[in-house]
C-alpha positions in Angstrom: -159.7 -77.9 118.4 -156.9 -78.2 120.6 -154.3 -77.1 117.9 -156.6 -73.9 117.6 -156.3 -73.4 121.3 -152.3 -73.9 121.2 -152.1 -71.6 118.3 -154.0 -69.1 120.3 -151.9 -69.5 123.6 -148.7 -69.2 121.3 -149.6 -66.0 119.5 -150.6 -64.5 122.9 -147.3 -65.4 124.7 -145.6 -63.8 121.4 -147.4 -60.9 122.1 -149.4 -60.7 118.9 -152.9 -60.4 119.5 -155.3 -63.0 119.2 -158.4 -61.1 118.5 -158.1 -60.7 114.9 -160.5 -60.8 112.0 -159.7 -64.4 111.7 -160.7 -64.9 115.1 -163.8 -63.3 114.6 -164.9 -65.1 111.8 -163.7 -68.3 112.9 -165.8 -68.0 116.1 -168.3 -65.6 115.2 -171.2 -67.9 116.3 -169.6 -68.1 119.9 -168.7 -64.3 120.1 -172.5 -63.4 119.3 -174.0 -66.0 121.5 -171.9 -64.6 124.1 -173.1 -61.0 123.4 -176.6 -62.2 123.2 -176.3 -63.8 126.9 -175.0 -60.6 128.1 -177.8 -58.6 126.9 -180.2 -61.0 128.0 -178.7 -61.0 131.5 -178.7 -57.0 131.5 -182.5 -56.7 130.0 -183.8 -59.3 132.8 -181.6 -57.3 135.6 -183.3 -54.1 134.6 -187.0 -56.0 134.2 -186.2 -57.6 137.6 -185.2 -54.0 139.3 -188.1 -52.2 137.7 -190.4 -54.6 139.1 -189.1 -54.7 142.5 -189.9 -51.0 142.4 -193.3 -51.4 141.4 -194.0 -53.9 144.2 -192.5 -51.7 146.8 -194.8 -49.1 145.7 -197.8 -51.3 145.5 -197.0 -52.2 149.0 -197.1 -48.8 150.3 -200.6 -48.3 148.5 -201.7 -51.2 150.1 -200.6 -50.3 153.6 -202.1 -46.9 153.0 -205.5 -48.5 152.1 -205.4 -50.8 154.9 -204.7 -47.5 157.1 -207.7 -45.9 155.9 -210.0 -48.9 156.0 -209.3 -49.1 159.7 -209.9 -45.5 160.1 -213.1 -45.5 158.3 -214.3 -48.5 160.0 -213.3 -47.0 163.7 -215.5 -43.7 162.5 -218.3 -45.8 161.0 -218.4 -47.8 164.5 -218.5 -44.6 166.5 -221.5 -43.2 164.7 -223.4 -46.5 164.9 -222.6 -47.1 168.6 -223.8 -43.5 169.4 -227.1 -43.5 167.1 -227.9 -47.0 168.8 -227.4 -45.8 172.2 -229.7 -42.6 171.3 -232.2 -44.8 169.9 -232.3 -46.9 173.1 -232.4 -43.7 175.3 -235.3 -42.6 173.3 -237.5 -45.9 173.3 -237.1 -46.4 177.0 -237.7 -42.5 177.9 -234.9 -41.9 180.2 -234.9 -38.3 179.2 -230.9 -38.6 178.8 -229.2 -35.9 176.3 -225.6 -35.7 175.3 -223.5 -33.0 177.4 -222.8 -29.8 175.6 -219.7 -29.0 177.3 -216.8 -31.9 178.1 -216.4 -33.2 181.5 -213.8 -31.1 183.8 -211.7 -32.0 186.7 -212.7 -30.7 190.0 -209.6 -29.9 192.1 
């Protein structure tokens, strides 16, 4: 193995290309393994990036759904309070009604 490395170094120093057909036939398994590893790395990076974008999108959707939930809950609680107060006023016979006009400031 070290003699092969010495031959490659010698050819490189002399200016001859060590990437020849003989090199590929001798180290074909290693070259193919390296290419497969690079393709796997690129594929994993692509999958990771697409999943990160999907996670960000789903987080935005979740935040919007939570906001809608809080808004709907507030509206529901407001309607329930108003209907309960109206029911209490009616049961006690207080003859109170909701004002038609909003309150105003006297100067």
